[in-house]
py3Dmol code that shows the C-alpha trace and the ligand (Angstrom):
import py3Dmol

protein = """\
ATOM      1  CA  UNK A   1       0.000   0.000   0.000  1.00  0.00           C
ATOM      2  CA  UNK A   2       1.304   3.421  -0.985  1.00  0.00           C
ATOM      3  CA  UNK A   3       1.679   5.857   1.890  1.00  0.00           C
ATOM      4  CA  UNK A   4       2.369   9.594   1.822  1.00  0.00           C
ATOM      5  CA  UNK A   5       5.210  10.532   4.145  1.00  0.00           C
ATOM      6  CA  UNK A   6       6.459  14.055   4.767  1.00  0.00           C
ATOM      7  CA  UNK A   7      10.139  14.214   5.628  1.00  0.00           C
ATOM      8  CA  UNK A   8      10.705  16.067   8.911  1.00  0.00           C
ATOM      9  CA  UNK A   9      14.498  15.902   8.928  1.00  0.00           C
ATOM     10  CA  UNK A  10      14.717  19.579   7.952  1.00  0.00           C
ATOM     11  CA  UNK A  11      12.334  22.505   7.556  1.00  0.00           C
ATOM     12  CA  UNK A  12      11.697  21.963   3.813  1.00  0.00           C
ATOM     13  CA  UNK A  13       9.202  19.182   4.554  1.00  0.00           C
ATOM     14  CA  UNK A  14       9.566  17.307   1.253  1.00  0.00           C
ATOM     15  CA  UNK A  15       6.669  14.992   0.381  1.00  0.00           C
ATOM     16  CA  UNK A  16       7.002  11.453  -0.856  1.00  0.00           C
ATOM     17  CA  UNK A  17       4.928   8.410  -1.717  1.00  0.00           C
ATOM     18  CA  UNK A  18       6.363   5.205  -0.308  1.00  0.00           C
ATOM     19  CA  UNK A  19       5.418   1.592  -0.947  1.00  0.00           C
ATOM     20  CA  UNK A  20       7.035  -1.819  -0.659  1.00  0.00           C
ATOM     21  CA  UNK A  21       7.110  -4.743  -3.043  1.00  0.00           C
ATOM     22  CA  UNK A  22       9.182  -7.900  -3.371  1.00  0.00           C
ATOM     23  CA  UNK A  23      12.172  -5.817  -4.498  1.00  0.00           C
ATOM     24  CA  UNK A  24      12.077  -3.594  -1.431  1.00  0.00           C
ATOM     25  CA  UNK A  25      10.925  -0.107  -0.485  1.00  0.00           C
ATOM     26  CA  UNK A  26      10.170   2.281  -3.373  1.00  0.00           C
ATOM     27  CA  UNK A  27      10.175   6.037  -2.819  1.00  0.00           C
ATOM     28  CA  UNK A  28       8.532   8.491  -5.246  1.00  0.00           C
ATOM     29  CA  UNK A  29       9.482  12.096  -4.749  1.00  0.00           C
ATOM     30  CA  UNK A  30      12.535  14.310  -4.776  1.00  0.00           C
ATOM     31  CA  UNK A  31      14.318  13.560  -1.542  1.00  0.00           C
ATOM     32  CA  UNK A  32      17.920  14.022  -0.516  1.00  0.00           C
ATOM     33  CA  UNK A  33      19.964  11.143   0.922  1.00  0.00           C
ATOM     34  CA  UNK A  34      18.931  11.946   4.510  1.00  0.00           C
ATOM     35  CA  UNK A  35      15.310  12.198   3.463  1.00  0.00           C
ATOM     36  CA  UNK A  36      15.444   8.831   1.672  1.00  0.00           C
ATOM     37  CA  UNK A  37      16.774   7.188   4.832  1.00  0.00           C
ATOM     38  CA  UNK A  38      14.155   8.909   6.981  1.00  0.00           C
ATOM     39  CA  UNK A  39      11.107   7.958   4.895  1.00  0.00           C
ATOM     40  CA  UNK A  40      12.247   4.340   4.572  1.00  0.00           C
ATOM     41  CA  UNK A  41      12.665   4.126   8.340  1.00  0.00           C
ATOM     42  CA  UNK A  42       9.339   5.908   8.887  1.00  0.00           C
ATOM     43  CA  UNK A  43       7.589   3.476   6.543  1.00  0.00           C
ATOM     44  CA  UNK A  44       9.005   0.313   8.100  1.00  0.00           C
ATOM     45  CA  UNK A  45       9.443   1.267  11.744  1.00  0.00           C
ATOM     46  CA  UNK A  46       8.152   4.730  12.734  1.00  0.00           C
ATOM     47  CA  UNK A  47       9.692   5.986  15.964  1.00  0.00           C
ATOM     48  CA  UNK A  48       9.406   9.093  18.104  1.00  0.00           C
ATOM     49  CA  UNK A  49      11.225  10.565  21.064  1.00  0.00           C
ATOM     50  CA  UNK A  50       8.844  10.405  24.037  1.00  0.00           C
ATOM     51  CA  UNK A  51       8.615  13.580  26.137  1.00  0.00           C
ATOM     52  CA  UNK A  52       6.428  13.638  29.225  1.00  0.00           C
ATOM     53  CA  UNK A  53       6.535  14.142  32.992  1.00  0.00           C
ATOM     54  CA  UNK A  54       6.757  11.707  35.876  1.00  0.00           C
ATOM     55  CA  UNK A  55       5.684  11.889  39.532  1.00  0.00           C
ATOM     56  CA  UNK A  56       8.369  12.468  42.157  1.00  0.00           C
ATOM     57  CA  UNK A  57       8.965  10.191  45.139  1.00  0.00           C
ATOM     58  CA  UNK A  58       8.118  11.805  48.479  1.00  0.00           C
ATOM     59  CA  UNK A  59       4.657  13.192  47.812  1.00  0.00           C
ATOM     60  CA  UNK A  60       5.681  16.365  45.996  1.00  0.00           C
ATOM     61  CA  UNK A  61       2.965  17.742  43.719  1.00  0.00           C
ATOM     62  CA  UNK A  62       5.675  18.786  41.271  1.00  0.00           C
ATOM     63  CA  UNK A  63       6.533  16.530  38.333  1.00  0.00           C
ATOM     64  CA  UNK A  64       9.850  15.910  36.643  1.00  0.00           C
ATOM     65  CA  UNK A  65      10.195  16.455  32.889  1.00  0.00           C
ATOM     66  CA  UNK A  66      11.594  13.315  31.256  1.00  0.00           C
ATOM     67  CA  UNK A  67      12.204  12.015  27.745  1.00  0.00           C
ATOM     68  CA  UNK A  68      13.425   8.900  26.052  1.00  0.00           C
ATOM     69  CA  UNK A  69      17.128   8.998  25.236  1.00  0.00           C
ATOM     70  CA  UNK A  70      16.360   7.903  21.693  1.00  0.00           C
ATOM     71  CA  UNK A  71      13.215   7.307  19.643  1.00  0.00           C
ATOM     72  CA  UNK A  72      10.855   4.507  20.692  1.00  0.00           C
ATOM     73  CA  UNK A  73       8.471   2.640  18.365  1.00  0.00           C
ATOM     74  CA  UNK A  74       5.482   4.906  17.657  1.00  0.00           C
ATOM     75  CA  UNK A  75       3.075   2.051  18.436  1.00  0.00           C
ATOM     76  CA  UNK A  76       4.467   1.778  21.971  1.00  0.00           C
ATOM     77  CA  UNK A  77       4.278   5.482  22.895  1.00  0.00           C
ATOM     78  CA  UNK A  78       0.923   5.275  24.689  1.00  0.00           C
ATOM     79  CA  UNK A  79       1.921   2.114  26.555  1.00  0.00           C
ATOM     80  CA  UNK A  80       5.108   3.864  27.672  1.00  0.00           C
ATOM     81  CA  UNK A  81       3.140   6.876  28.931  1.00  0.00           C
ATOM     82  CA  UNK A  82       0.747   4.578  30.829  1.00  0.00           C
ATOM     83  CA  UNK A  83       3.709   2.717  32.320  1.00  0.00           C
ATOM     84  CA  UNK A  84       5.359   5.961  33.420  1.00  0.00           C
ATOM     85  CA  UNK A  85       2.151   6.911  35.276  1.00  0.00           C
ATOM     86  CA  UNK A  86       2.908   3.980  37.608  1.00  0.00           C
ATOM     87  CA  UNK A  87       6.496   5.117  38.275  1.00  0.00           C
ATOM     88  CA  UNK A  88       8.111   7.824  40.390  1.00  0.00           C
ATOM     89  CA  UNK A  89      11.442   9.568  40.058  1.00  0.00           C
ATOM     90  CA  UNK A  90      13.668   9.218  43.091  1.00  0.00           C
ATOM     91  CA  UNK A  91      15.857  12.235  43.912  1.00  0.00           C
ATOM     92  CA  UNK A  92      18.619  13.169  43.585  1.00  0.00           C
ATOM     93  CA  UNK A  93      18.901  13.037  39.798  1.00  0.00           C
ATOM     94  CA  UNK A  94      21.158  14.922  37.419  1.00  0.00           C
ATOM     95  CA  UNK A  95      20.170  15.989  33.902  1.00  0.00           C
ATOM     96  CA  UNK A  96      20.407  12.969  31.629  1.00  0.00           C
ATOM     97  CA  UNK A  97      20.370  10.462  34.462  1.00  0.00           C
ATOM     98  CA  UNK A  98      18.290   7.333  33.890  1.00  0.00           C
ATOM     99  CA  UNK A  99      14.864   7.383  35.563  1.00  0.00           C
ATOM    100  CA  UNK A 100      13.503   4.197  33.948  1.00  0.00           C
ATOM    101  CA  UNK A 101      15.847   1.769  32.235  1.00  0.00           C
ATOM    102  CA  UNK A 102      14.876   0.072  28.941  1.00  0.00           C
ATOM    103  CA  UNK A 103      11.245   1.113  29.059  1.00  0.00           C
ATOM    104  CA  UNK A 104       8.944  -1.763  28.073  1.00  0.00           C
ATOM    105  CA  UNK A 105      11.849  -3.555  26.417  1.00  0.00           C
ATOM    106  CA  UNK A 106      12.237  -0.908  23.719  1.00  0.00           C
ATOM    107  CA  UNK A 107      15.951  -0.604  24.424  1.00  0.00           C
ATOM    108  CA  UNK A 108      15.535   3.091  25.280  1.00  0.00           C
ATOM    109  CA  UNK A 109      15.997   4.605  28.718  1.00  0.00           C
ATOM    110  CA  UNK A 110      13.831   7.389  30.132  1.00  0.00           C
ATOM    111  CA  UNK A 111      16.080  10.193  31.341  1.00  0.00           C
ATOM    112  CA  UNK A 112      15.668  13.332  33.444  1.00  0.00           C
ATOM    113  CA  UNK A 113      15.410  16.614  31.502  1.00  0.00           C
ATOM    114  CA  UNK A 114      16.298  18.710  34.534  1.00  0.00           C
ATOM    115  CA  UNK A 115      18.089  18.150  37.829  1.00  0.00           C
ATOM    116  CA  UNK A 116      16.036  16.862  40.757  1.00  0.00           C
ATOM    117  CA  UNK A 117      17.233  17.931  44.179  1.00  0.00           C
ATOM    118  CA  UNK A 118      16.747  15.798  47.278  1.00  0.00           C
ATOM    119  CA  UNK A 119      14.890  18.531  49.191  1.00  0.00           C
ATOM    120  CA  UNK A 120      11.948  19.612  47.073  1.00  0.00           C
ATOM    121  CA  UNK A 121       8.514  20.661  48.241  1.00  0.00           C
TER     122      UNK A 121
END
"""
ligand_1 = """\
8
LIG
S 14.274 15.248 1.884
Fe 16.130 16.346 2.483
S 15.684 18.469 1.933
Fe 13.704 17.392 1.974
S 12.911 17.684 4.077
Fe 14.064 15.763 4.065
S 16.119 16.314 4.723
Fe 15.085 18.199 4.088
"""
view = py3Dmol.view(width=600, height=400)
view.addModel(protein, "pdb")
view.setStyle({"model": 0}, {"cartoon": {"style": "trace"}})
view.addModel(ligand_1, "xyz")
view.setStyle({"model": 1}, {"stick": {}})
view.zoomTo()
view.show()
């Protein structure tokens, strides 16, 4: 099945039509080398960086901004968000420190986007 994919690697937003047959993935449209790689990956295995917040251990009403270190499969984003609702960040944490390792077996860690001090209220 042919699928329209807009390349988001740069601001030009080039459009393409992508399909797959027995010879492999076919791309129609004028795309650069980076764009070709992106739309093929997007067609076969779309992934996104997950950005959200997580509760903090100790009853604080504040939440910690977190993100996945790399992109996770698009189809698992909602499951990851639901899973993170059951987790809490334990201070202290530095920026980039792992909050949840290998979330749902995706191979990607969830990391802190800002430092989390021990004494927060
Ligand atoms: S195909 Fe190349 S020029 Fe077009 S949006 Fe993608 S990266 Fe940019």
